[in-house]
N, C-alpha and C positions, 0 to 999 in steps of 0.2 A: 389054610384058606388062601394065604398070599401066593403059595406055590401054584395052587389050582388056577387062580386068577391070572397069574403070569403066564402059565401054559396056554390058557385060552387066548390071551392077548397075543402071544407069540404065534399061535395058530392063525389068528386073524391077519397078522402082518404077513405071514408066509403066503396066505391065500391071496392077499392083495399083490404081493410081489410076483406070484405066479401069474396072476391075471394080467398085470402090466407087462410082464416079460412076454407073454403070449401076444399081447397087443403090439408090442414092439417088433416081435417076429413077423406078424402080419404086415406091419407098416414097412419093414425092410423089404419083404417080398413084393409088396405093392410097388415100391420104388424100383425094384429090379425089373418087374414086368413093364413098368412105365418106360424105362430106358430102352427096353427091347421093342417098344412100339405096340405092346399088347395092352391096349387101353381097357378093354373089357375085363381081363383078368386082374389088372391093377385096381379097377373099381371094386371088384369083388373082395380083394384083399383089404382095401381101405375100409370097406363096410364091416368086414370081420373085426378089424382093429377097433372100429368105433363101437361095436357091440360090447367090447371089453373096456373101452376108455372113451365113453360117449361125450365127455366134456372137453376133449382135447382139441383146441382150436386149430392146431397145425394139421391134424388129420382131416378136419372138415375143409380146410383151405385146399389141401392137396387133392381131396376128392372132388372139390368144385372145379379145380383146374382140369381134371380129367373129363368131367362133364362138359366143360367148355370145348375140349377137343372133340367130343362127340356131338357138339352143337345142341346139347340138351340144356338150353338156357334156363329153363324153369327150375330144374334140379340144381344147377350151378348156383343160382341166386339163393335157393333154399339153404344150401350148404354154406355159402358165404355169409349169410345172415346168422347162421349158427356159430361160425367162426368169430363173428363180431360179438355175439352174445357172450361167448366164453372168454373173449379177450377184447374188451372195448377200446383198449389203447393201441390196438394193432393198426398198421398202415395198409398192408397189402390187400386184405379183404375189401376195404373201402375202395381202393384203387381199381380192383377187378370189378366191383359192383358198378362203379362209375362208367367203366368201359362198356359193360354189358347194357346198362341203361341207355348209354349213348347209341349203341347199336340198335336198340329197340325204339329209338326216337322218343325217349323220355327225358328231355333236358332238365326238368325240375328235379327229378330223382337223381340224375347224373351229377348235377351241380352240388346237391346235398352231399353225395358220397365223396366227390372231389374235395369239398370243404373239410369233411371229417378226416379224410386221408392226410391232407396237408396240415391240418391242425394237430393231428397226432404226431406227424413227422416233425413238426416244429418243436413239440415237447421233447422228442428224443434228441433233436439237434437244435437247442435253443439259440444258437448264434448263426444258424444257416440262413443267410439273407435271402437266398433264392427261394427257399421254401416259403418264407414270409411274403415275398413278392408275388408268388403264385396264389397264395391264399388271399392277398389283398386284391388281386385282379379278379378272382372269383367273386369276392364281395362286390366289387365294382360292377361286374356283369349282372349280378342279382339286384343291383341298385340299393345295396345295403351300405349307404354312404358313410354312416357314422362308424360302423365296424371297419370299413376299408380305411377310413382316416386314421383310426387307432393303429392299424397294422403298419401303414406307411410312416407314421410318426415313430413307431418303434424301430423301423428300419433306419431312419435318420439318427436315432439315438445310437444304434450300433455302428452306422457308417454315415457320418454327416455329409460326406461328399458323394452320396448316391444320387446322381442326377435323375434317373427314372422315378425315384420315390418323390422328388419334388414335382416332376411332371404329373404323376398320378394324383398327388394332392391337389394340383391345379385343376385336374378334371373333376375331382370331388367338389372343390369349392365352386367351380363353374356350375356343376349340377345343383348346388345349393343356393345359386344366385348370389354368391359371395365373390363378385368379380375382382375387387381390389386384391383380395388374398390370392385368387387364382393368378392374377398378373404377377404378383410378387414371387410366387412359387416358380412360375415360368422363367422369370428373370434369373432366379437362382440356378435353375437347371441349365440355362444358357451360359451363365458365368462359369459353371463347372465344365460344360461341354459346348464350346462355341459352335461346333458342327452338328449339334443336335437338331436335325431337320424337323422332326415332329414338334419340338418345343418352339423353334423359330416360326413355323407356320401357325401354330396354335396362338402364340402371342400376337402375331400379325393379324390373325382372324379376329381375336378378341378386340383389338384396337378398332378394326373395321366395324364390328358389331356395335361398339360403343360410340362410333363416329368420332374418334379422337386419334391424335398422333398418326394421321393417315400417311404422312411422308415416311415416318419410322416403320409403319406397318408394311409399306411397299418394300422397304429395304429388307425387312425380316422375311417376307414371303418370297421375294426374289432370291434371297440367299438359300432358302429351303429348296427352291426349284433348281438352283445351280447344283445342289447335292443330289436331288432326285427329280430330274426334269420331266419324267413321265408319270408323276404321281397325280392322279385325278383330283384328290382332295386338295392338294396345294394349288392346282390350276383353278379349282373352284374358289379358293380363297382370293386369288388374284382377280378373278372375275367379279367377286362380291365387293372387293375393294374398289374396283373401277365403278361399280354400281353406286357405291356410297359417295364417290367423287363426282357423280353425275355424268360419267362417261359411258352412256348406255350402249352405244355401238361396240365399243371395246369390250365392255362387260359381256355382251351377248356372244362375241367371238370366243372369249375364253371359257364361258360357261358351256357353250356347245362342245368345245374340246373336252371339258371335264365330263359331261354327260356321255360322250362317246367312250370314254375310258372307264367310267364308274357309274353303275346304276345305283343311285342313292336318292332318297326322298328330299334331302336338303338341297342337292344340286338341282333337281327338277323344280323345286320351289323357287330357287334363285333364278333359274332360267325363265320360269313363268313370269316372275317380276320384271325381268329385263324386257321380255316381249311386250308386257303390259305398258311399260314406260315408252316403248317405241310404237305404241298404238296397234300392235299386232295382237288383237284380243283372242282370235281363234287359237293361235299358238300358245298364248298365255294360258288359256283354259286347258289345252291338251297337256301341257307340262304340269300344271297344278294337279290335274286329275291323275297323271302318272305318279306324282309324289304321294297323293292320297291313296293310290292303290298299293304303294309300298308301305305306307304307314297311315292307316285309317283313323288314328287317334288325334289328328291335327285339327282342332276346333277352329283355330284362326284361319287356317287354309280353307276349311269348309265355308267360313264366312266370306272369304274373298271370292270364291267361286259363286256363291249365292248372290253376292252383290253384283258381280259381272253379269250373271244371267238376268238379274232384274234390270240392269242398265240396258242390256241388249233387247229385252222385251219392250222397253219404253222407247 
């Protein structure tokens, strides 16, 4: 009885070995045809391999790559999703999916795949700070501030002198209306990198927004501009600082420069405010409307335009 059972088991193993050997043979041939630029034949061989080894994520991935070469995005996405199904911890399939979704103008799906790719990559390389940094930025762009905060705090545990992590934490705290913590993180970033133009400008702008330390704000913003004199965002900060100081003519001049360099809803809003203070209501409205056109979700700005319209009617 035991001998018969063992023989049956051996026969099953041999059948499996033969099947996988044939799949490997097809896979090797597919790779050969791929190197020769014969994509159609490579696809046929990959398909043959999958009929014998249908749960192999590597074959699904390579087949997807060849579909990408053929511009067959639909089939490529199908194969990449199968690769993910059979190897959820993989990095490459998610990265390819992210690129394909980006090419299809599907940012939501692309961001999800980028997140999964970098999350998996960080598991494989748990001390790779750059991977964590990219993952944190993805969370920031998705406005997932709590998750982003956790990532950047982890970076600072691994590398306490990482100035960009302090900068990004400042952006998170600012987004959460936690201005004192944001200012503290920016101070730490600048202490670590005194020539960190983005941090210098950001701290100066926060001081202007809070209407405090305005002399220090001017020093910080001007230092940022010395490093990057053509930066429209930094010029906007200087113009906004002048606005806060009541120097409306100087503010207008700088804000016009900023708007020429950078099309941004915040800059147009600031420019509208400067025109309004100088009693140029038509240009104020024009710039506020430009701002609203770039970002229609600005309720406060809508109120300003409505109030101006009402005043002009009366």
